[in-house]
ROVODO-542882 format. One record per atom (N, C-alpha, C, O): z, y, x negated; residue in three letters. Coordinates in steps of 0.1 Angstrom, whole numbers, plus 5000, padded with zeros to 4 digits. Example, Ala and Ser with C-alpha at 12.3 -4.5 7.8 and 13.67 -1.06 7.14 Angstrom:
! residues 2
507849434868ALA507849554877ALA507849674868ALA508549674858ALA507149784872SER507149894863SER507950004871SER508050114866SER
//
This chain:
! residues 132
646055614352MET644755594357MET644255454353MET644555404342MET643655394362ASN643055264360ASN641555274360ASN640955314370ASN640955234349TYR639455244348TYR638855104349TYR639455004346TYR637755104355SER637054974356SER636454934343SER636355014334SER635954814343ILE635354754331ILE634054834327ILE633754844316ILE633354884337MET632054944334MET632155094332MET631155164332MET633355154332ASP633455304331ASP632955344317ASP633255284307ASP632255464317SER631655514305SER632755564296SER632455584284SER633955604301ARG634955654292ARG635755534285ARG636655564277ARG635455414288ASN636155304283ASN635155224274ASN634455134278ASN635155264261PRO634155204251PRO634455064248PRO633554994243PRO635655014250LEU635954874247LEU635654784259LEU635754654257LEU635254834270ASN634954764282ASN636154664286ASN635854554289ASN637354724286VAL638454644290VAL639154734301VAL638954854302VAL639954664308ASN640754734319ASN642054784313ASN642854704309ASN642154914312VAL643354974306VAL644055064316VAL643455114325VAL645255094313MET646055174323MET645855324319MET645955404328MET645655354307ASP645555494303ASP644555514292ASP644655454282ASP643555594295GLN642455624285GLN642955694273GLN642355694263GLN644155764274SER644655834263SER645055744251SER645055784240SER645355614254LEU645555514243LEU644355494235LEU644455494222LEU643155484241ILE641955474234ILE641555604227ILE641155604215ILE641755714234ASP641455844228ASP642255874216ASP641755944207ASP643455824215SER644355854204SER644055764192SER644655794181SER643255664193GLY642955574182GLY643755454182GLY643755374172GLY644555434192MET645355314193MET644555184194MET643555194201MET644855084187THR644054964187THR644654864197THR645854864199THR643854784203LEU644254684212LEU644054554205LEU643254544196LEU644754444209PRO644554314203PRO643054274203PRO642354294213PRO642654214192ASN641254164191ASN640154274192ASN639054244196ASN640554394190SER639554504190SER639154544176SER639754504166SER638054614175THR637554654162THR637954794158THR637654834147THR638554864168ASN639055004165ASN640154994155ASN641054904156ASN640155094146GLN641255104136GLN641855234137GLN641255334141GLN643155244134LEU643855374134LEU643255464123LEU642955414113LEU643055594126PRO642555674115PRO643555694104PRO644755704107PRO643055694092VAL643955714080VAL644255864079VAL643355934077VAL645455894079GLN645856034078GLN646156064064GLN647156014058GLN645456164057GLN645756204044GLN646756314043GLN646856394052GLN647656304034PRO648656414033PRO647956544029PRO646956554023PRO648556654034SER647956784032SER648656854021SER649756814016SER648056954015GLY648657034004GLY647757013992GLY646956923991GLY647857113983GLN646957113971GLN647357003961GLN646456953954GLN648556953960ASN648956853951ASN649156713957ASN649656623951ASN648656693969SER648856573977SER648056453970SER648556343971SER646956473964ASN646256363958ASN646456363943ASN645656293936ASN647356433937TRP647556433923TRP647856303918TRP647256253908TRP648856233924PHE649156093919PHE648056003920PHE647855923911PHE647256003931GLN646155913933GLN645055943922GLN644455853917GLN644856063919SER643756093910SER644256103895SER643456053886SER645456143892TRP645856153878TRP647156073875TRP647356023864TRP647956043885GLY649255973882GLY649055833877GLY649655793867GLY648155753884GLY647955623879GLY647455613865GLY648055533857GLY646355683862PRO645855673848PRO646855733838PRO646955683827PRO647655833842ALA648655883833ALA649755783830ALA650155763819ALA650155703840LEU651155603838LEU650555483830LEU651255433822LEU649355453832GLN648755353824GLN648655393810GLN648855313801GLN648255513807GLY648155573794GLY649555563787GLY649655533775GLY650555603794ALA651955603789ALA652355463786ALA652955433775ALA652055373794GLY652355233792GLY651655173780GLY652155093772GLY650355213778ALA649655173766ALA650255223753ALA650255153743ALA650655353754LEU651255413742LEU652555343739LEU652855313727LEU653355313749TRP654655243747TRP654355103741TRP655055053732TRP653355033746SER653054903741SER652554903727SER652954823718SER651855003723GLY651355023710GLY652555053700GLY652655003689GLY653455133705TYR654655163697TYR655455043694TYR655955013683TYR655754963705ASN656454843704ASN655754743694ASN656454673686ASN654454733695GLY653754643686GLY653854683672GLY654054603663GLY653854813670TRP653954873656TRP655354833651TRP655554793639TRP656454853659GLN657754823655GLN657954673652GLN658554633642GLN657354583660GLN657354443657GLN656654403644GLN657154323637GLN655554473642THR654854443629THR655654493617THR655754423607THR656354603619LYS657154653608LYS658354553605LYS658654523593LYS658954503615VAL660054403614VAL659554273608VAL660154213599VAL658354233612ALA657754113607ALA657454123592ALA657654033584ALA656954243588ARG656654263573ARG657954263565ARG657954213554ARG659054323571GLU660354323563GLU660854183562GLU661354143552GLU660654103573GLY661053963572GLY660253883562GLY660853803555GLY658953903561LEU658153833551LEU658553873537LEU658553793528LEU658854003535LYS659254053522LYS660553983518LYS660653943506LYS661453973527GLU662753903524GLU662553763521GLU663153703512GLU661653693529SER661353553527SER660753523513SER661153433506SER659853613509LYS659253603495LYS660353623485LYS660353553475LYS661253723486ARG662253743477ARG663153623475ARG663453573464ARG663553563486GLN664453443486GLN663653323480GLN664253243472GLN662353303483PHE661653203477PHE661553213462PHE661753113455PHE661253333457ASN661153353443ASN662453333436ASN662553273425ASN663553373442MET664953343436MET665153193435MET665653143425MET664853123446ASN665052973446ASN664052913436ASN664552823429ASN662852953435TRP661952903425TRP662452913411TRP662352823403TRP662853033408GLU663353063394GLU664652973391GLU664752923380GLU665452953401ALA666652873399ALA666252723397ALA666852663388ALA665352673405GLN664852543403GLN664152513390GLN664252413384GLN663352613386LYS662652603374LYS663552603362LYS663452513353LYS664652683362ALA665552683351ALA666352543351ALA666552493340ALA666752493362LEU667452373363LEU666552253358LEU667052173350LEU665352253363THR664452143358THR664152143343THR664152043337THR663852263338ASN663552273324ASN664852243316ASN664752173305ASN665952273320ARG667252243313ARG667452083313ARG667852033303ARG667152023325GLU667251873325GLU666251813316GLU666551713309GLU664951863315LEU664051803306LEU664451813292LEU664351723284LEU664951933288PHE665451963275PHE666551863271PHE666551803261PHE667551843280GLU668751753278GLU668251603277GLU668751533269GLU667251573286GLN666751433285GLN666151403272GLN666351293266GLN665351493267GLN664751463254GLN665751463243GLN665651383233GLN666751553244ARG667751563233ARG668551433233ARG668851373223ARG668951373245ARG669651243246ARG668851133241ARG669351043234ARG667451133243LYS666651023238LYS666551023223LYS666650923217LYS666551143217ILE666451153202ILE667851113197ILE667951043187ILE668951153204ALA670251113199ALA670450963200ALA671150903192ALA669850903210ALA670050753212ALA669250683201ALA669650563198ALA668250743195GLN667450683184GLN668150703171GLN667550673160GLN669250763171GLY669950793158GLY669450913152GLY669650933139GLY668951013159GLY668451133154GLY667051133148GLY666551233143GLY666451013148GLN665150993143GLN664151033154GLN664150983165GLN663151123151MET662251163161MET661051073161MET660351073171MET660651003151ALA659650903150ALA658450933159ALA658150853167ALA657851043157GLY656651083165GLY656951143178GLY656051203185GLY658251153182ASP658551223195ASP658651373193ASP658751413181ASP658451443203LEU658551583203LEU660051633202LEU660851563207LEU660251743196SER661651803196SER661951843211SER660951863219SER663151863214PRO663451903228PRO662752033232PRO662352053243PRO662652133222GLU661952253225GLU660452233228GLU659852293237GLU659852143219GLU658452123221GLU658152043234GLU657152063241GLU659051943237TYR658951873249TYR658951963261TYR658251943271TYR659952053261GLN660052143272GLN658852233273GLN658352263284GLN658252273262MET657052363262MET655852283268MET655052343275MET655852153265LYS654652073270LYS654852033284LYS653852043292LYS656051983288TRP656151923302TRP657052013311TRP657151983323TRP657552113307GLY658452203315GLY657652283325GLY656452303324GLY658352343335ILE657752433344ILE657652573338ILE658552623333ILE656452633339LYS656252763333LYS656552873343LYS656352993339LYS
//
């Protein structure tokens, strides 16, 4: 059927070959008509739209929280090990430095012929200037 431009059954006021195209919701170029959105039927059809998205977001948030907790745990273990290694190194350096100070004072006294002449003994020197 060919309808004229002024036909009352032709709401777009265009010349079309079949009114059933317009009646079915079919859109024409540059028209404002849109196809109707067809919703799925059944009682669980909107479950994902109403609960699925938030449920997945909640699960993602829980997973992110768990991963953050694991990373914090690993970081704390790393910090604990770093402190242990630092303290071991500090004690070794302290012992080495104190031993060098002791030997330096002992050599100084030995170079003076064993006379301390106001100098501190190696033990006193280490107590005064050594690392505690």
